[in-house]
N, C-alpha and C positions, 0 to 999 in steps of 0.2 A: 751803294751806287746812287740810289735815289736822293740821298742827302747831298751828294756831291753835285748833282744836277740842279740843285736849288729847290727841290721839292721837300721843304722842311716839314710840311704837313703830311707827307707820305710816310714818314718814319713810324713804324709800328713793330710788333714783335718779329715780323719777317726781316726787319733790318738787323736785329740781333742774331737771327738765324744765319744771315749772310756772314756776320762776324765769326760765328761758331764754325761755319763751313770753311772760312778762310784759315782758321786755326787748325781744323782737321786736315786741310790740304797741306799746310806746312809740316804738320806732324807726320803725315803719310808719305809725302814726297821729299821731305828733308830739304825743302826750298820754298820760298814764298810763291804764291800763285802769280804775282806780278813783280817784275823787277825793272827798275829804271835808273838812269844816271841822276835824275833830279826829281824833286817833289812834284812839280807841275806835270811831268810826263807820267809819273806813278799815279797821280790822281786822275789823269785822262784815261789811263788804262783801266783803272778800277771802275770809272764811270761808264766807259764805252765798250770795253773788250770783254769777251768771254775768256775765262782762264783756260789754259791748255789742259787737257786731261792729265791728272796727276800721275797716271800710269806711264806717261812719257818719261817722267823723271824717275819713277819707281816701277820698272817693268813687272815686278812680281806682285804688284798691288791687285788684290781681288777685284773683279769687275763690279761686284755688288757694292763694295765699299766706295769705289770710284763713283758709281752711280749716286750713292747717298751724298757724297761730297759735292758733286756737280749740281745736284738738285738744291742743296743748301745754298750754293753760290750762284744760282741762276740770276741772270741780270734783271729779269722782270720779277718783282715781288710776287706776282700771281703764280709764278712757276715754282716758287720755293715752298718749303714746308710752311704751314700756317703758324706753327709755334715750335718752340724748343722741345715741347713734349712730343710732337709728331716726329721730330728728328731723333729724339731719344728712343722712341718706340722702334724706328727703323734700325737704329744702331743695335738695340737689344735683340731684335729679330735676327739681324746678321750674325751677331755673336752667338746666338743660340742655334745657328744654322737653319733658320726658318726663312720663308719667303719675305722679301721686303716689299714695301708698297711703292717705292720710287721706281720709275721707269725711265729709260734713256729716251731723249727726244728722237723722234723719227724724221 
């Protein structure tokens, strides 16, 4: 999202985490996080809108996995995982039925 807003210097590993989160979203929900009739609208949504919770499209999605995905796709880079390694660690914890570090926004 930060790259679409013209902040080219803001791209860092958290930008890649967003992309990984978007991929996880689509795999979990079986639909993209954002859908639009045309490219400009799609880019506007990515830059400005929060994705709907993937559990809306996939009602059986575990809450912890949804939390991980939404943290990876947070609009603000500061709210995302700092690296793909941190994302991986939470995914591994979830798979091992261990507590995850991500928390839902309050």
